[in-house]
N, C-alpha and C positions, 0 to 999 in steps of 0.2 A: 747804866754806861758811859762812863769815863770816857774810856777810848776807840772810840769807834774804828773796827778794821779798813773799812771803805775808805776812812781818812790818808791811807796811806799814800791811793795815786795822786793828792794834791802836792805831796811833797815831788813824786815822779814828774807830774807833767812840768813842775819849776826845778828838778834837778835836771842839769845841761851838761852832764857828764858823757853823752852820748854823741857820736855827729850823726846830724838829720839829714834828710834825702835837701838836693838841690832846692831853694826856696826863690821862688816868684815872686813878683812885686806884693806887698800886702794889701788888705783891703781899707777903703777908704779911713782914714784917723788909724790907722795900728801904725803898728816900726816898720822900720825901713827893714828891710834881707840883703845881704850881699851873699855869695856862693851860697856854702856850705854850711851858714848863722845860720841857728834856729831861730826860730821869728819873733822872739822875746830878750834876743840878745841886748843889752842894753835902756829895756824897757823898764818903765814903772812901774809898780804893783801896786793896789788896792786892796787889800784885805779888810774885807767886812765881817764882823762878827754880831748878831744877834739873839737877843732870845729873853731869858730868864736869868736876873740876876744871882739869884740862888742858884742856879742850874750852873753857872758858867766859872769851871776851874781856871782860872785865866794863871794860875802861880804853876800851874802843869800845861799849860799850852804846849810849849817844846822841850819840856821835861825830858820826851823821851827819842829826842831825835840827837844822837853823837853830834856832839860839836853844837848843838842850839841853836838858834833860828839862822845862824849866816850859814849852817848847811840845808835850810829848809832853801836856799836861792842859790847856794856857791851848787849843789853837790858836789857827787865822785868826782876827784881828778879834778879842781878847779875848773873847770871848763866854763866858758863866757855866760852870765845870766842875768837878771833884770837888775839895771839899775841899783833897785832895793824897794825897800817898800814903806809905805805910809799904811797904818791901822784907825779902822774905824769901827766902835761900837757903841751898839744902841740895847740900854739891855731894860728889862721892864722889872719894880719894885714889886711886883705880883707874881706872887707863883703859882703857878694853875695846877691844880689834879692831876696828876697822868693818867695816862691810857691804864695800864698796872695796876693802880691805886685803884681804879674805878671798878675793875674786875674784881682783884682781890675781896674788895670790899663785897660785890657779888657773890663771891663764895664764899662768905662770913669768914673771911682770914684777917680779915682789920675790921677793928668796932669803929662805926659810924663818927662815933667823936677823932679818930684821926683823920678826916676829912678835911676838919677845918684847922687842923694845927697850926702855929702862927710860921712864918717864914724868917729867917737867919736877917738880921737888922743889916738894911745895904746902906748907904749912906752918902749922898754927893762931897758932901765936905770930907769923908775918908775913906771911901771907897774909891772913887771917879778919881782921884789921884795919882795913888797907888796901884790901879792897871794904869792909867798914861802912862807914869815912869818905869812899873814894868816893861810897855812895850815899847819904849824909847829905849831900854839897857839891852832888849833884845835885840835893836837896830833898825827899830823905826822912824824913818825921819819926823815923822808927824805921826804925832799920836792923840786921838782925839776920842774920849766914852761920854755918853749922852745916858741919864737914869731919867725913865718916864715912871714918876708915880702915877697911883690909881687918879686923882684927880685931872692929870694932863692927859692918861691911857684912855679915863673914860667919856671923859670931852673930843679928845681927836678919832675916838672908834663914833663917837656921836654924829660929828661932823660926816663922817665917812657914811653912815648907815640914811643921812639925810640924802647925801649925793649918788648912793645906789638907788637907793629907793624913790629917787625922781628920775636918774632914767629910765628903771625898769615901769615908772607908768607912764612917761611922756612915749615910751615905744608901743601902749596898750591903751593908750586915751582913756589913763585910770588916775586914782591918787594915788600918793605917796603913800599912806596909809594903810588906802587897803591893797595896794600891791606885797608889801610888807607885810602885812597881815596873811598876804596868798601865800608866801612862801613859807611863813610859818609854818603854817600848816600844812603845807603841801610836799617840804621836807624834812625826812628823816632826819633827827638830832641838828635842827638846825639850829637852836637858841645855843646850845653845847658848841655845835661847831664855828657858829659866827665870833663865840666870846671867846674860844680859846685860839681858832688855827688863823680868824680877822687880824686879831693881837698881830700873832705870826707873822703875817702877811704887813701888816703894817709896819714893825721894827724893821723889820726885810727891806722896805721902804727906805728907811730914816736913816739906815747906816747908807745907806746907797749915794742918800740926799746930800748925808753930811762931807762924802768922798767928794758929791759935785761942788756943793759949795767952798770946796777946798780951793779949787783954781786951777788943780795941776792937770796935767794930759794925763791919763793912766791908759798905756795901752792893755790891760788886762787886768780883772776884777776878777780876786779868790775869794769870794764867800765860803763862809763858816758856820753850823751850828753851836749854840753855845755850849755845848756838852759835848763839841770834839777836839781832840787833841789830835798833834803832826804825829808822824810814826816815822821812820827810818824810812826813803826810799826802796822798793824792792829791787829785786837784782834785774827786768826787765827796763830798764832807763832808757831802749834805746829807741824801742816799737814805741813805747809810751810819749815819747818826746816826737818819733814823727807822726803818728798821728795827731797828736796836737798842732804841728804846724802844718801836715795837709790839709784837717781842717780848717784850718784858718786861709788855704790858700784857696780850697771851694768857695768861702765865706766871700771873697773877692769878686768871685764871679756870679755871686747871685744878686739879688735886687734890693733883697734886706742889707745884704753885705756883715752879716753876724753870724757867731758861732758862738753855742756852749759846749760847754762837756761837761759831763754827767757824772757820777760814780756808775760802773755798773751794775753793784748791790743793790739792795736794800729798794728795788723800784715798784714792788708789788703790782705788778703789773701793767706800768706805765715807766716813767724816770724819776730814779729818786732824787729824792729834794731833798737832803742832810746838808751837801756841799756843790756847789758849782765855782768853774772857771770859764768868763767869759770876759770876750771884750766888751768895750763901751756900749756896741746896738746889744747885743746878746743881755749884757746886763741891764738897759733899758729895758728892753721885754719883759725880762723875770720882775723887775723891783717897781717901774715905772721913772719917770725922768720929777715928773712933777704930781703933788698929791691928786690933781684932776686923770692925770694918766692912774694911779694907784684905784683910785675910783672907778673906774670903768673894767678896770682889769676885777676886780670886786665883783662888779653887776654882771662880769661873763662868768664869775664863779656859781655866782647865785644864779642866774639866766641859764647855763648849760645844767645845773643841778634841778631846775625845773623840765628840760626839754626829757620826752619818752625815750625809753632806753633804744628802742627802734625808730627814734627821730633819724631821716634824711640830712638833718642840717649837721649833726654829730660827724665832726672827722674822722672819728674812731667810734666801734661801741665803750660802754662802758665796763669798768673792770668787774668782775663777779670775787669777791676775795670771799669771808668766812660763812661756811654751807651755801656758798654759792648765789650769797645776798650780795646787791648793790650797794656802794656806800657813797650816795650822791655827792656829798660835798671831799670825797678823795680831793687831798691837795695833789698828791703823786699825779692820779689823772689829770687833775684840771692844768696843771702847771705842763706839765707832755702836752698839750691842747694847744693848750696857749703857745707857744714854744714852734708846734709846727705852724701854726695860724700866722705865724709870723715870717714863714717860707726860711730862714735860719738854716743854719748846718748845726745838728747836732750828734755829738757823738759821746760814743757811753766807756770810759775809759779804767 
């Protein structure tokens, strides 16, 4: 899945060909708007990418854009757009076995030995400088790439596990070890989901943290999963631009003052979790400003999975997927509940 069709909206949201509806004052910390100027005119964008190094087709990121990376920001007609973008990439050296590989193994289509195939060699000395140079040539003012090897990732995941278990134990007057053992026993596929999706959440937090550590003010954060590439903007740019700015204005009236745009496809009954466009408050809700914020979100992910399906504490019932079965740790469902719990504005594009 090298080029995801849903990634097209990313180009549409940032493409500024069409006039937008008159814009009022932006939310606190956001870009100032005047008259009919779209709300991202002159703003600085942080491009966040995270995932597995072996799945990141960095040479193809902008290859399908007519005009390359500048077209992503300029849009059709050369109308005003963001002042530019900085790129922050957080990658894991480990390549997890995909869901489809596991499914094919169960159906006898591949031999068990294939599950443990080695991953392409990815090195800090060669791969990271090449990625950073590519992103700078593509127009990134700042380009930072980080590679987490197994030892680093495992150490951080152990720290996250300890923090999550401590939060859970405190709430139930038990010990962290007992709380964690209860989660492992009670939640379907817990060990597998924690190992794979827990790393996914950690790398997203790392990419966001890299952007914050840069010390620049970013009005928008554009997140893309490792295996996405950007496609040419579709024709309905005017509607997309108007909706994005309308959501930004609505956020100015909310207590949270945050906005997140999600892909309208691939939501699996909730919100798609492959691409996001968010202001700083929305990105902070998704990714966590600090490691402590990230750990609290991970505690919420596990705690939500422990709740009975009909619990009145749920903001919304869990999603039933294959054969009506609930996946307790479904990431799309969790991130929808996470965003809704913050009270911000979420729009599907």
